[in-house]
C-alpha positions in Angstrom: 6.9 -6.3 2.7 6.0 -4.4 5.8 8.7 -4.2 8.6 8.2 -2.8 11.8 6.7 -3.1 15.2 2.9 -4.1 15.9 3.4 -7.5 14.0 3.1 -10.7 15.5 6.6 -12.5 15.2 6.1 -16.3 15.4 9.7 -16.8 14.3 10.6 -19.6 16.2 7.6 -21.8 15.2 8.4 -21.0 11.9 12.2 -22.7 12.0 11.4 -26.3 11.2 9.7 -24.8 7.9 12.6 -22.7 6.5 14.9 -25.5 5.9 18.0 -25.0 8.4 20.5 -22.1 8.5 20.5 -21.2 4.8 16.6 -21.2 4.9 16.8 -19.1 8.0 18.9 -16.4 6.5 16.5 -16.3 3.5 13.7 -16.0 5.8 15.3 -13.2 7.8 16.0 -11.7 4.4 12.1 -11.6 3.8 11.4 -10.8 7.3 13.4 -7.5 7.5 12.0 -6.0 4.5 14.6 -6.8 1.7 12.5 -6.2 -1.5 13.0 -6.9 -5.4 16.2 -5.1 -6.1 17.9 -5.9 -3.0 21.5 -7.1 -3.6 22.5 -8.4 -0.5 21.1 -9.6 3.0 20.2 -6.8 5.6 22.7 -8.9 7.9 25.5 -7.8 5.8 25.0 -3.9 7.1 23.7 -4.1 10.7 26.2 -4.8 13.3 26.7 -5.3 16.9 26.6 -1.9 18.7 29.3 -2.9 20.9 32.0 -3.5 18.4 30.2 -3.0 15.0 31.1 -6.5 13.9 28.8 -8.9 11.7 26.2 -10.7 13.2 24.6 -14.5 12.8 21.8 -16.3 13.9 22.1 -17.8 17.6 22.6 -21.5 16.7 20.0 -21.4 14.1 17.3 -19.6 16.1 15.6 -16.6 13.8 14.6 -15.0 17.1 18.0 -13.7 18.1 21.3 -12.6 16.6 24.8 -13.0 17.9 28.0 -10.8 17.1 30.6 -13.0 15.5 33.4 -11.4 17.2 32.3 -10.5 21.1 29.2 -12.9 21.4 26.8 -10.4 22.5 23.2 -11.7 21.6 20.3 -9.5 20.6 16.6 -10.2 20.0 14.2 -9.7 17.2 11.2 -8.4 18.6 7.8 -7.8 16.4 10.0 -7.9 13.5 12.5 -5.3 14.7 16.2 -6.0 15.6 16.8 -4.7 19.3 20.3 -3.6 18.9 20.7 -1.9 22.4 23.0 -3.4 25.2 21.0 -4.2 27.8 22.6 -1.8 30.1 21.7 1.1 28.0 17.9 -0.2 27.7 16.9 1.0 30.9 18.2 4.8 30.3 17.0 4.8 26.7 13.3 3.8 28.1 13.2 6.6 30.6 14.5 9.1 28.1 11.6 7.9 25.7 9.0 8.3 28.2 9.9 11.7 29.1 10.2 12.7 25.6 6.8 11.6 25.0 5.2 13.1 27.8 7.0 16.5 27.3 6.0 16.5 23.5 2.4 15.8 24.1 2.0 18.3 27.0 3.6 20.7 24.3 0.6 20.1 21.9 2.2 17.4 19.4 -0.4 15.1 18.2 -0.3 11.7 16.1 -0.3 12.2 12.6 -3.0 11.1 10.4 -1.7 8.4 7.6 -2.2 11.3 5.1 0.0 13.6 7.3 2.6 11.1 7.8 3.0 10.4 4.1 3.1 14.2 3.1 6.2 15.0 5.9 7.8 17.2 6.0 5.6 19.1 3.9 1.9 20.1 5.2 1.1 21.8 8.4 0.1 19.1 11.1 -2.1 20.7 13.9 -0.3 20.9 17.4 3.1 21.9 16.1 4.5 25.3 15.8 4.3 26.6 12.5 7.9 27.2 12.1 8.8 23.7 13.3 7.7 22.0 9.8 8.7 24.8 8.0 12.2 24.6 9.2 12.1 20.8 8.6 11.3 21.4 4.8 14.0 23.7 4.3 16.6 21.4 5.8 15.2 18.7 3.8 15.3 20.5 0.6 18.9 21.4 1.1 19.8 17.9 1.8 17.8 16.9 -1.3 20.1 19.4 -3.5 23.3 18.1 -2.0 22.3 14.5 -2.9 21.3 15.4 -6.4 24.6 17.7 -7.2 27.2 15.8 -4.9 25.8 12.6 -3.6 26.0 9.9 -2.6 23.9 8.4 -5.2 21.5 5.2 -4.2 24.0 2.9 -6.1 26.9 4.1 -3.8 25.6 2.0 -0.9 23.1 1.9 2.0 22.3 5.0 4.2 21.6 4.9 8.0 19.1 7.2 9.7 20.0 7.8 13.2 17.4 9.1 15.3 14.7 8.6 12.9 11.7 9.0 15.2 8.8 8.1 13.2 10.8 7.5 10.1 9.7 10.2 7.5 13.3 10.7 6.4 13.9 7.1 5.7 10.5 6.8 3.8 11.7 9.7 1.5 14.9 8.3 0.9 13.5 4.9 0.4 11.3 6.2 -2.2 13.9 8.0 -3.9 15.9 4.6 -4.2 18.3 4.5 -1.6 18.6 1.2 0.8 17.8 2.7 4.2 18.3 1.6 7.8 16.1 3.5 10.1 17.7 3.5 13.6 15.5 5.0 16.7 15.6 3.9 20.3 11.7 4.6 20.9 9.5 1.7 19.5 6.4 3.5 20.6 3.8 5.4 18.7 3.5 8.2 17.9 7.0 9.6 17.8 8.8 6.4 17.5 9.2 3.5 15.1 5.8 2.3 16.2 4.4 4.9 13.6 6.6 3.3 10.9 4.2 1.0 9.4 2.2 3.5 7.5 5.5 4.1 5.6 6.5 0.5 5.5 3.2 -0.1 3.4 4.5 1.8 0.7 8.2 1.3 0.4 11.0 -1.1 2.0 13.6 -0.1 4.7 14.9 -1.8 7.9 13.8 -0.4 11.2 16.0 -1.1 13.9 15.9 -0.4 17.7 19.6 1.2 18.3 21.2 3.9 20.5 23.0 7.0 18.7 25.9 6.6 21.0 26.5 2.9 19.7 25.0 2.9 16.2 24.3 -0.8 15.4 26.0 -0.5 11.9 28.7 -2.8 10.4 31.8 -0.8 10.1 33.0 0.5 6.8 29.6 -0.5 4.9 27.7 3.1 4.6 27.7 5.7 1.8 25.7 8.1 4.0 24.7 8.5 7.6 22.1 11.1 8.7 21.5 12.7 12.2 18.1 14.4 11.4 17.4 16.6 14.3 18.9 13.9 16.5 22.7 14.2 17.3 22.1 16.9 20.0 20.2 14.1 21.9 23.2 12.0 22.0 24.6 11.2 25.6 28.0 11.1 24.5 29.0 13.4 21.5 32.3 11.6 20.9 31.0 8.1 21.0 28.2 8.8 18.4 30.6 10.3 16.2 32.9 7.4 16.6 30.5 5.0 15.7 29.4 7.0 13.0 33.2 7.4 11.5 33.5 3.4 11.7 30.5 2.8 9.8 31.2 4.9 7.0 33.0 3.4 3.9 36.0 5.1 2.6 34.0 7.9 0.4 31.0 8.1 2.8 29.6 11.2 4.1 28.1 12.1 7.6 25.0 14.7 7.4 24.0 16.5 10.4 20.7 18.4 10.2 18.7 20.6 12.5 20.9 20.3 15.5 20.7 23.7 17.3 24.3 25.5 17.2 25.2 28.4 19.4 28.3 30.4 20.3 28.9 28.3 23.6 27.6 25.0 24.6 24.1 25.2 26.5 21.3 23.1 27.9 18.6 22.7 25.4 14.9 22.1 26.2 15.2 20.0 29.3 14.5 16.7 27.8 18.1 15.3 27.6 18.9 17.6 24.3 21.7 20.1 24.3 22.7 23.2 22.0 26.3 22.7 20.7 28.7 25.2 20.6 30.0 25.7 17.0 33.8 25.4 18.2 32.7 22.4 20.3 30.9 20.3 17.3 33.7 21.4 14.9 36.3 20.1 17.3 34.5 16.8 18.1 33.9 16.1 14.4 37.8 16.6 13.6 38.9 14.5 16.6 36.7 11.6 15.0 38.6 11.7 12.1 36.3 13.7 9.8 36.6 17.1 7.6 33.6 19.2 8.2 31.9 21.8 5.9 29.3 24.0 7.4 26.5 24.8 4.8 24.0 27.7 5.7 20.4 26.7 4.9 18.2 29.5 3.9 15.5 30.2 6.3 12.3 32.4 6.0 11.3 35.6 7.9 9.7 33.7 10.5 12.7 31.8 11.4 14.5 35.3 11.7 11.6 37.1 14.0 11.8 33.8 16.3 15.8 34.4 16.8 14.8 38.2 17.6 12.3 37.2 20.2 14.6 34.8 21.5 17.3 37.4 22.2 14.4 39.8 23.6 13.5 37.1 26.2 17.0 36.8 27.3 17.6 33.6 25.5 20.6 33.0 23.3 19.6 32.7 19.5 20.8 29.5 17.6 21.3 28.4 13.9 20.5 25.1 12.3 23.1 24.8 9.7 23.6 21.7 7.6 27.1 20.0 8.4 28.6 17.7 5.8 31.5 15.9 6.8 34.0 13.2 5.1 37.0 11.1 5.9 40.1 13.1 6.5 
């Protein structure tokens, strides 16, 4: 089942053919990509971004979902649940337009289908050589962590927050994990508009959502990942608080490829930042987690790049993997 933008919805017109509310739940189960072997509905894991409570259909209409607690309503657009508060949507839309303009100006280009399916491996044109080299190194370290310490796919669903085009969600889904890819950008080439190539090969759920208010039900997830994304969160404390609420008691938070410096600094000018090590450590602890900082082995190109940064008067940064568990 392909789940993603770019497919006509046509949900309301199908209501009469799915047999009432139970039929509608079955239809949504199929529509949102729950393939063979899925043990529970996607409605059991996605939640209201305002309160992270469970959702249900809006009086039998499968084109919208309503929070069972606070009553907030969310639409389903082209098979993608739009789990963003209306007051945040304009901010996120402006950010995504700016991000896309800047990346295209820097030379980033859409991936071919073959390139997409090999990420983070390969060397797509238009990107700095070191960029995907670093992403490969971080991904390899993540795989080592999962194989040695878990969580295993049987331990619960995984959320990929700030999923971009969802390459990591694809990799995890192919490894047997039940994955929810959350991303505010629905467009190609850097957002969920590019996810269809992956969803033709495996099954996971794509959701439009905000890092600051993750649309995840409380206590359901074994793993929540920020994959080169946490440094774009507008409110660090809010993003971490929502993550902690989404984790089940033995769940883990993993932060990958967010720049760390001695002191907090502005980033590239597209809404990102470099965290101060103490700043991020204290924020994670304040959210109720115990952080463990893991050094990811980098190659010679990385260290040369950091020396050049210092020579140009810029502060070097590191990209560790941070693994945090409930205190």
